[in-house]
C-alpha positions in Angstrom: 0.0 -0.1 -0.2 3.2 2.4 -0.4 1.5 3.5 -3.7 -1.7 4.6 -1.8 -1.9 8.1 -0.1 -4.9 9.9 1.4 -6.4 13.1 0.3 -6.1 16.0 2.8 -9.2 17.1 4.7 -9.2 20.4 2.7 -9.2 18.6 -0.5 -11.8 16.4 0.2 -14.0 19.1 1.5 -14.4 20.9 -1.6 -18.1 20.9 -3.5 -20.3 22.5 -5.9 -23.1 25.0 -5.6 -26.7 23.8 -5.7 -26.4 24.3 -9.6 -23.9 21.5 -10.3 -21.3 24.0 -11.2 -17.6 23.2 -10.8 -16.1 25.3 -8.2 -12.9 23.9 -7.6 -11.5 20.3 -7.4 -14.2 18.2 -8.5 -17.9 18.7 -7.8 -19.8 16.9 -5.5 -23.7 17.3 -4.7 -25.2 15.5 -1.6 -28.3 16.0 0.0 -30.6 14.1 3.0 -34.0 13.2 1.5 -37.1 11.5 2.6 -40.3 10.5 1.0 -43.4 10.7 3.0 -47.1 10.7 2.5 -50.3 11.6 4.8 -52.2 8.8 5.8 -53.9 7.3 2.5 -52.3 9.9 0.4 -49.8 9.8 -2.2 -46.2 9.8 -1.9 -43.9 13.3 -1.4 -40.4 13.7 -2.6 -38.6 16.0 0.1 -35.0 17.4 -0.3 -34.3 18.5 3.3 -33.2 22.0 3.6 -31.8 23.2 7.0 -33.5 26.6 8.1 -30.9 27.1 10.6 -27.1 26.4 10.8 -25.1 26.1 14.1 -21.5 25.0 14.7 -22.0 22.5 17.6 -18.3 21.8 18.4 -15.1 23.0 16.9 -11.5 22.6 18.2 -8.1 21.7 16.4 -9.2 18.3 16.0 -12.8 18.3 15.0 -15.7 20.2 13.7 -19.4 19.1 14.0 -22.1 21.3 12.4 -25.7 21.5 12.4 -28.4 22.0 10.1 -31.8 21.8 11.5 -35.5 21.9 9.9 -38.2 22.4 12.4 -41.7 21.8 11.8 -45.0 24.0 12.9 -48.5 23.8 12.0 -48.0 26.2 9.4 -46.4 23.6 7.5 -49.0 20.9 7.9 -49.5 19.1 4.2 -46.3 20.7 2.8 -43.2 19.4 5.1 -43.2 16.1 6.7 -44.2 16.7 10.4 -40.6 16.1 11.7 -37.8 18.2 13.3 -34.6 17.2 11.6 -31.1 17.8 12.8 -28.5 16.9 10.2 -25.3 16.9 11.6 -22.0 16.6 9.7 -18.7 16.0 11.2 -14.7 16.2 10.1 -11.9 15.1 12.1 -8.4 16.2 11.8 -6.2 13.7 9.3 -9.1 12.4 8.6 -9.9 11.8 4.7 -13.7 12.6 4.5 -16.5 13.5 6.6 -19.2 11.8 8.8 -23.3 12.4 8.6 -26.1 11.6 11.0 -29.5 12.9 11.4 -31.9 13.1 14.2 -35.7 12.9 13.2 -38.4 13.6 15.9 -42.4 13.3 15.8 -43.3 15.2 18.9 -46.5 14.2 20.6 -49.9 15.4 19.1 -48.2 16.2 15.5 -50.2 15.0 12.6 -50.0 11.6 11.2 -48.1 10.6 8.2 -46.3 7.5 6.8 -42.5 7.6 6.0 -41.7 5.3 3.0 -37.8 6.4 2.5 -34.9 8.1 3.7 -31.4 8.3 2.8 -28.6 10.3 1.9 -27.4 10.6 -1.8 -24.4 11.7 -3.5 -23.9 12.4 -7.2 -20.3 12.9 -8.5 -18.7 14.4 -11.9 -19.8 11.9 -14.7 -16.9 12.5 -17.0 -14.3 11.3 -14.1 -16.2 9.1 -11.8 -17.0 6.1 -14.4 -15.8 2.8 -12.6 -18.1 1.5 -9.8 -17.2 -0.9 -7.2 -19.8 -2.7 -4.3 -18.0 -6.1 -3.9 -14.8 -7.8 -5.0 -16.6 -9.6 -7.7 -19.4 -6.7 -8.3 -17.2 -3.8 -10.4 -17.4 -2.4 -13.7 -17.3 0.5 -16.0 -20.4 1.9 -15.9 -22.7 3.7 -18.6 -22.8 7.3 -18.8 -26.2 9.2 -17.6 -26.6 10.3 -21.0 -26.5 6.5 -22.3 -30.0 6.3 -20.3 -31.8 8.9 -22.9 -33.9 8.0 -25.7 -31.8 8.9 -28.3 -29.3 6.2 -26.3 -31.1 3.5 -25.0 -34.6 1.8 -25.2 -37.3 1.5 -22.6 -37.7 -2.0 -20.8 -40.5 -2.9 -18.6 -40.3 -0.2 -16.3 -38.4 3.0 -16.2 -35.1 1.8 -14.2 -34.7 -0.9 -16.7 -33.1 0.4 -20.3 -31.6 -1.2 -23.5 -28.2 0.6 -24.3 -28.8 0.6 -28.0 -26.3 3.6 -28.8 -23.9 4.3 -25.6 -21.1 6.6 -25.6 -18.8 3.6 -24.8 -19.4 1.1 -27.8 -18.3 -1.8 -25.9 -21.1 -1.9 -23.7 -23.8 -1.7 -26.5 -26.5 -4.1 -26.2 -26.4 -4.3 -22.3 -29.1 -3.7 -19.8 -28.6 -1.0 -16.9 -31.0 -1.1 -14.3 -30.1 0.4 -10.7 -31.9 -2.7 -9.0 -29.1 -5.0 -10.3 -26.4 -3.6 -7.9 -28.6 -4.0 -4.8 -27.3 -5.9 -1.9 -28.3 -7.2 1.7 -28.0 -4.7 4.4 -25.5 -7.1 6.0 -23.0 -6.7 3.3 -23.6 -3.4 2.3 -20.4 -2.0 4.3 -18.6 -0.4 1.7 -19.2 0.9 -2.1 -18.7 4.0 -4.3 -16.9 4.9 -7.5 -13.3 5.5 -8.8 -11.8 8.1 -11.2 -8.7 7.6 -12.7 -7.5 10.9 -14.3 -6.8 11.7 -11.5 -7.0 8.5 -9.8 -9.4 9.3 -7.0 -11.5 7.2 -4.9 -15.2 8.0 -3.2 -16.9 5.4 -0.9 -19.9 5.3 1.3 -19.0 3.1 4.5 -21.9 1.9 6.9 -20.2 0.6 10.2 -23.5 -0.5 11.6 -27.1 -1.7 10.5 -28.5 -0.5 14.1 -30.1 2.1 12.4 -31.9 0.3 9.6 -34.8 -2.2 9.9 -36.1 -5.1 8.6 -33.5 -7.2 9.4 -29.9 -8.2 8.3 -30.9 -9.7 4.6 -33.1 -6.8 3.8 -32.0 -5.6 0.4 -31.7 -2.2 -0.7 -29.8 0.2 -3.2 -26.2 0.9 -3.2 -24.5 2.7 -6.1 -25.6 3.2 -9.7 -25.6 5.6 -12.8 -25.4 9.0 -12.2 -22.9 8.4 -10.7 -24.9 8.4 -7.7 -23.9 6.5 -4.3 -26.6 6.0 -1.7 -26.7 5.5 1.9 -30.1 4.0 2.5 -31.6 4.0 5.8 -35.4 2.9 4.8 -37.2 2.0 2.0 -40.0 0.0 1.0 -37.5 -1.6 -1.6 -38.0 -5.7 -1.8 -40.6 -5.5 1.2 -43.3 -3.2 -0.2 -46.0 -1.2 1.9 -45.8 -3.7 4.6 -43.0 -2.4 6.2 -43.7 1.2 5.7 -43.4 3.1 9.3 -47.1 4.6 9.9 -47.2 7.0 13.1 -50.7 7.3 14.2 -52.5 9.1 16.8 -49.9 11.7 17.7 -47.2 9.3 18.7 -43.9 10.5 20.1 -40.9 9.2 18.1 -37.1 10.0 18.0 -34.7 8.1 15.6 -30.7 8.7 15.1 -29.9 7.6 11.7 -25.9 7.1 11.0 -23.5 8.3 11.2 -22.0 7.1 8.0 -18.6 7.9 6.5 -17.5 9.5 3.4 -14.2 8.1 2.8 -11.9 9.6 -0.3 -8.4 8.6 -1.4 -6.3 8.4 -3.8 -3.1 6.6 -5.6 0.1 7.6 -7.3 -0.5 4.6 -9.6 -3.7 5.3 -11.6 -3.4 2.0 -13.5 -4.2 0.0 -10.6 -7.7 0.4 -9.4 -7.5 -2.3 -7.1 -5.3 -0.2 -4.8 -8.6 2.5 -4.3 -10.9 -0.6 -3.6 -8.6 -2.4 -1.2 -8.0 0.5 0.8 -11.7 1.4 1.2 -12.4 -2.1 2.3 -9.4 -1.5 4.7 -11.2 1.2 6.2 -13.9 -0.9 7.2 -11.8 -3.2 9.2 -9.8 -0.8 10.6 -10.4 0.5 14.5 -11.7 4.0 13.0 -14.7 2.2 11.8 -16.5 -1.0 12.7 -14.1 -2.0 15.5 -14.6 1.4 17.2 -18.7 1.4 16.9 -20.3 3.4 18.5 -18.1 6.3 17.4 -17.3 8.4 20.7 -16.8 11.9 18.8 -20.8 12.8 17.7 -21.5 15.3 20.3 -25.7 14.9 20.2 -26.6 13.2 23.2 -29.5 11.4 21.3 -26.4 9.2 19.8 -25.6 6.8 22.8 -21.5 6.1 23.3 -20.2 2.8 24.0 -20.4 3.0 28.3 -24.3 4.1 27.8 -25.1 0.8 26.2 -25.5 -2.9 26.9 -24.7 -6.1 25.5 -26.7 -9.7 25.4 -25.2 -13.3 25.2 -26.4 -16.8 24.9 -26.3 -19.9 23.0 -29.0 -21.0 20.5 -30.1 -25.1 20.4 -32.5 -26.3 17.7 -34.8 -29.0 18.9 -36.0 -31.0 16.1 -36.5 -35.1 17.3 -36.9 -36.1 13.7 -33.8 -34.9 12.6 -31.6 -35.6 15.7 -32.5 -37.3 19.0 -30.4 -34.6 20.8 -30.3 -30.7 20.6 -28.5 -29.3 17.6 -26.2 -26.6 17.6 -28.0 -23.3 16.1 -24.7 -23.0 14.1 -24.5 -19.6 11.8 -27.9 -18.9 13.1 -29.4 -15.0 12.8 -29.7 -13.6 16.3 -31.2 -10.0 16.8 -32.8 -8.1 19.2 -35.9 -5.7 17.9 -38.7 -3.8 19.2 -41.2 -6.2 21.3 -43.4 -7.6 18.7 -45.0 -11.0 17.3 -43.1 -13.9 16.3 -40.9 -12.8 12.9 -42.1 -9.2 13.4 -38.7 -7.7 13.0 -38.7 -8.1 9.0 -41.5 -5.7 8.7 -40.1 -3.3 11.8 -38.6 0.0 11.0 -39.4 2.4 13.7 -36.7 1.1 16.0 -33.3 -0.1 16.1 -32.1 -3.7 15.3 -28.9 -5.2 16.7 -27.8 -8.7 14.7 -25.2 -11.1 14.9 -24.7 -14.5 13.6 -24.0 -17.5 16.3 -20.5 -19.4 16.1 -20.2 -23.2 15.2 -21.2 -23.8 18.9 -24.5 -22.2 18.9 -22.9 -19.0 21.1 -24.2 -15.5 20.4 -23.2 -11.9 21.6 -24.6 -8.8 20.6 -23.0 -5.7 21.8 -23.4 -2.1 22.0 -26.9 -2.2 22.4 -28.9 1.0 22.9 -30.9 1.2 25.9 -34.3 0.2 25.8 -36.9 -2.5 25.3 -36.7 -5.5 23.1 -37.4 -9.1 22.1 -34.6 -11.5 21.0 -35.3 -12.9 17.9 -33.9 -15.6 15.5 -33.8 -17.9 12.8 -31.4 -20.8 11.5 -30.5 -21.9 8.0 -31.4 -25.4 7.3 -34.7 -25.0 9.4 -38.2 -23.2 8.5 -39.8 -20.7 10.8 -38.7 -18.4 13.3 -37.8 -18.1 16.8 -38.9 -15.7 19.8 -38.1 -15.3 23.5 -41.4 -14.9 25.2 -39.8 -12.6 27.7 -39.2 -8.4 27.1 -35.4 -7.9 27.4 -34.3 -4.5 29.2 -31.4 -3.1 28.2 -29.8 -0.2 30.8 -26.2 1.5 30.5 -23.6 -1.0 31.2 -25.7 -4.4 31.4 -24.5 -7.5 30.7 -27.3 -10.0 30.1 -26.5 -13.8 29.7 -29.5 -15.7 28.6 -28.2 -19.0 28.7 -29.1 -21.7 26.4 -32.2 -20.9 24.0 -34.2 -23.8 22.4 -35.8 -23.4 19.0 -38.5 -25.8 18.1 -39.0 -25.5 14.4 -42.6 -26.4 13.4 -42.3 -30.3 12.8 -45.2 -32.9 13.1 -43.8 -35.6 11.7 -41.0 -37.1 9.6 -40.4 -36.1 6.2 -41.7 -37.9 3.4 -40.3 -35.5 1.1 -39.0 -32.1 0.3 -38.1 -29.4 -2.2 -35.4 -26.8 -1.7 -33.2 -25.6 1.2 -34.9 -23.6 4.1 -32.7 -20.4 4.0 -35.2 -18.2 3.1 -33.8 -17.5 -0.6 -34.7 -19.2 -3.6 -31.1 -19.1 -5.0 -30.8 -22.9 -4.8 -33.7 -23.6 -7.6 -33.2 -23.4 -11.5 -31.8 -19.9 -12.6 -31.9 -19.6 -16.5 -29.9 -18.3 -18.8 -30.8 -14.5 -19.6 -32.0 -13.7 -23.1 -29.2 -12.8 -25.1 -30.4 -9.4 -26.1 -30.9 -8.6 -22.4 -27.7 -9.1 -20.5 -25.5 -7.5 -18.2 -22.2 -8.8 -18.7 -21.0 -8.7 -15.2 -23.3 -11.3 -14.2 -22.0 -13.6 -16.9 -20.9 -16.7 -14.9 -21.6 -14.8 -11.5 -22.9 -16.4 -8.6 -25.7 -13.4 -8.8 -26.9 -14.5 -12.1 -30.4 -14.1 -10.6 -29.6 -10.3 -11.2 -29.5 -10.5 -14.5 -32.7 -8.9 -16.5 -35.9 -10.5 -17.9 -35.4 -13.9 -16.1 -39.1 -13.8 -15.4 -39.8 -14.0 -19.5 -37.8 -17.2 -19.7 -40.3 -19.3 -18.2 -42.7 -19.2 -21.0 -39.4 -20.3 -23.1 -38.8 -23.1 -21.2 -42.6 -24.2 -20.7 -44.4 -22.5 -23.7 -47.4 -24.8 -23.8 -47.5 -26.9 -20.4 -46.3 -26.1 -16.9 -43.8 -27.3 -14.6 -43.9 -30.9 -13.2 -41.8 -31.9 -10.4 -41.5 -35.7 -9.8 -40.3 -36.3 -6.0 -37.4 -38.8 -6.5 -36.7 -38.1 -9.8 -36.5 -34.5 -10.4 -33.8 -32.5 -9.1 -34.7 -28.8 -7.9 -31.5 -27.5 -8.8 -32.3 -28.4 -12.2 -35.9 -28.7 -12.5 -38.0 -26.1 -10.5 -37.8 -23.0 -12.0 -36.8 -20.1 -9.2 -39.7 -17.9 -9.6 -43.7 -19.3 -10.0 -44.6 -16.4 -12.4 -47.1 -15.9 -15.0 -47.1 -16.7 -18.8 -47.2 -14.5 -21.7 -49.5 -15.1 -24.4 -49.6 -14.3 -28.0 -51.9 -11.3 -27.4 -49.7 -9.9 -25.0 -51.7 -10.8 -22.0 -50.8 -13.1 -19.1 -52.0 -15.9 -17.6 -52.0 -17.8 -14.3 -49.8 -20.8 -14.0 -50.2 -24.3 -12.4 -47.3 -26.2 -11.1 -47.5 -29.9 -9.9 -45.8 -32.1 -7.4 -46.1 -35.7 -8.1 -45.3 -38.4 -5.3 -45.9 -41.8 -4.4 -46.9 -42.9 -0.9 -46.5 -46.9 0.3 -49.4 -46.3 2.7 -51.7 -43.7 4.1 -52.1 -43.2 8.0 -55.2 -42.2 9.5 -54.1 -39.2 11.2 -53.0 -37.5 7.6 -49.9 -35.4 7.3 -48.5 -32.0 7.4 -47.8 -29.9 4.4 -45.2 -27.0 5.2 -44.7 -24.4 2.4 -42.4 -21.4 2.8 -42.2 -18.7 0.7 -39.0 -16.4 -0.2 -41.2 -14.0 -2.1 -44.6 -12.6 -2.8 -45.7 -9.8 -5.0 -49.6 -9.5 -5.7 -49.9 -13.3 -5.6 -52.4 -15.6 -4.5 -51.3 -19.0 -4.2 -54.0 -22.0 -4.3 -53.2 -25.8 -3.6 -55.4 -28.6 -4.8 -54.6 -32.1 -4.0 -55.8 -35.2 -6.2 -57.6 -37.4 -5.4 -60.3 -35.6 -3.8 -63.8 -36.8 -1.9 -66.7 -34.9 -0.8 -66.0 -33.6 2.9 -64.9 -30.2 3.7 -62.5 -28.6 6.2 -61.2 -25.6 7.5 -57.9 -25.2 9.7 -55.9 -22.6 10.8 -52.6 -21.2 9.5 -49.2 -19.9 10.7 -48.2 -17.0 9.5 -44.5 -15.9 10.2 -44.9 -12.5 11.2 -47.8 -11.4 9.5 -51.2 -10.1 10.7 -53.5 -12.7 10.4 -56.6 -10.8 10.1 -54.8 -9.7 6.9 -53.1 -12.6 5.4 -56.0 -15.3 6.6 -55.5 -18.6 4.5 -57.7 -21.4 4.5 -57.9 -25.1 3.6 -60.8 -26.1 1.7 -61.4 -29.6 0.8 -64.2 -30.6 -2.1 -64.2 -32.3 -5.2 -61.6 -31.3 -7.5 -64.0 -30.4 -10.1 -65.6 -27.6 -8.1 -63.4 -24.3 -8.1 -62.5 -24.3 -4.4 -58.9 -25.2 -3.3 -57.6 -27.0 -0.7 -55.9 -23.9 0.6 -55.4 -20.4 -0.7 -53.1 -17.4 0.7 -55.2 -14.8 -0.4 -53.7 -11.9 -2.0 -50.5 -11.5 -0.5 -46.9 -9.6 -0.7 -45.7 -6.4 -2.4 -42.1 -6.6 -2.8 -41.6 -6.8 -6.1 -38.5 -8.9 -5.7 -39.0 -10.7 -9.4 -38.7 -7.2 -11.2 -36.2 -6.0 -9.0 -33.9 -8.8 -9.5 -34.0 -9.9 -5.9 -33.7 -13.6 -4.9 -35.8 -13.2 -2.0 -38.2 -10.8 -0.4 -40.3 -11.2 2.9 -40.7 -14.4 4.1 -44.0 -16.2 4.5 -44.8 -19.8 6.2 -47.8 -21.4 6.0 -48.7 -24.9 7.6 -51.3 -27.1 6.0 -53.1 -29.9 7.5 -53.5 -32.3 4.8 -56.6 -35.0 5.6 -55.7 -38.8 5.1 -58.9 -38.9 2.8 -56.9 -36.3 0.6 -54.5 -38.8 0.1 -54.0 -42.4 -1.6 -51.8 -45.2 -1.7 -49.8 -44.9 -4.8 -49.5 -41.9 -7.0 -50.6 -38.6 -5.8 -50.3 -35.0 -7.2 -50.6 -31.5 -5.5 -51.4 -28.7 -7.9 -49.9 -25.1 -7.1 -51.6 -22.5 -8.8 -50.6 -18.6 -8.6 -53.7 -17.2 -9.9 -53.2 -13.6 -10.2 -52.0 -12.5 -13.8 -52.2 -9.0 -14.5 -48.6 -8.4 -15.1 -45.3 -10.5 -15.5 -44.1 -9.4 -12.6 -47.0 -11.2 -10.4 -45.5 -14.0 -8.9 -43.9 -15.7 -5.9 -40.7 -17.4 -4.9 -40.6 -20.7 -2.7 -37.9 -20.9 0.0 -38.9 -24.9 0.8 -41.4 -27.2 0.4 -41.4 -30.4 2.8 -44.4 -33.0 3.7 -44.2 -34.5 6.8 -46.3 -37.8 7.6 -46.8 -39.1 11.3 -44.4 -40.9 12.8 -45.5 -44.2 11.8 -45.7 -43.6 8.3 -42.9 -43.8 5.6 -42.8 -43.2 1.7 -41.8 -46.3 -0.7 
């Protein structure tokens, strides 16, 4: 790293005026913004402009400044009803700056919904051409001009364009879509842009996820054509309206977003872009970033320092007697603290703070630097369905060190596995992901682990199944090759879309009088209704309660109906669920859903059986679901032959 030299603080502070004209150095336009609405109203985009400036702290080592905007009743319907305090910090010898903000909704203020808030930076397009968001996700990007009508063709939605006449002819024929560069929150630690003349890097570093919501695998935007770099704190991306915080009945709320760090570096050798990226990653790993969190230098009392926080530790075990007679170590479990709620509610929770970690190979977890307050502890374990929640409210006080001892998760299970499809990991990545249509390729994702980020993969289903739908034969088919990653609609010759019905065929050597259990875990749903019919059937009827992981049972009520197959009444329907839009946005998962369906013995026969899965909503190519995992369980005495 001897070739690397950091920019001086003075150089890194050179910016542009609001019109975007160059002053000195290279221009930088940045702003905080929100998208909000009154209840049942349309979204309003608001760039937060401070009305009062104050130097909060100034000495030879640090400067912290504040730009505030206070709300009063005269602004009702015009500005989001929040007091907002934007802070910026510069430290001596630090090549960059920190920014954070404090949002406050005072008691009795108007109701509103908060759909999004972020910090956005727009860089000089003729300099910053190369983007990096991971070791294997880096490339020269299109120019913003390439997205104009004379240089591109609009695809199925405005964010996606086909580059027909780009400035750089080497990328002609590629697709550009900002959602192709999204990542899971747990992986959004550093991303940004590089200029090679002069050799400069601009990086957004996020040392903690505590101020985000939706859990560690919530997906969001990073950097994209502009050149633009984002620090996303809250959005409905890959989740939908289910997660939008709604403030009602004049409730009081305050939250600190950030700090995030904007880091700048440069190198003597402008030909080796790896130097800039490696140095940016090093900043995430050094004591000045993740290891020193929470920072001690922000002046605001609302940002709690290390000695004001507490910690929680314990060990997570899994008890599933049909896998092992002894408790199983919760290896690599996701364990977190979030506001008290229902089982799985953390994936729809954004008002409070969340603190997540991974259990080690002994199932031991430690969650450090937790802000004071009341929490529930939640967990989920890759390889097992469902969610864990400890039915105890945990109160964190300053300096508290809480040891919970052994926690035992009992995942849903009624009997041995007769058959299963997929891996219970809240993702559809293990299923068959087709090659993209050659005319819709992003070359970054050719032979890439994230090949699901290619545009238009939903259309490939009709190419593979032009006249009939997917049939999966248990014991013969391979879900890695024979189970399409998304249950989507089929486009017809009339440019409309039709519902599709998948079949699961399996044989039973015997049928027990107590029936079976059908577990259906979904990794994503977008304006979908999944119906299940089993053949053969007889003429009785029954309704069973279903378990919904983290959902509102009054909104997502589902029933199992059993009747003659010639009657248009499925044994089970989810009704209308989901708005995460993960199919269109190249995600391999969205929100998680779990349905547990009692299967009556009269539904099954000895010999050949078929389950029909119909996704009935078909107004759009993006209406569909992604399966996480499917399992049929029998009673302990039953086995499949």
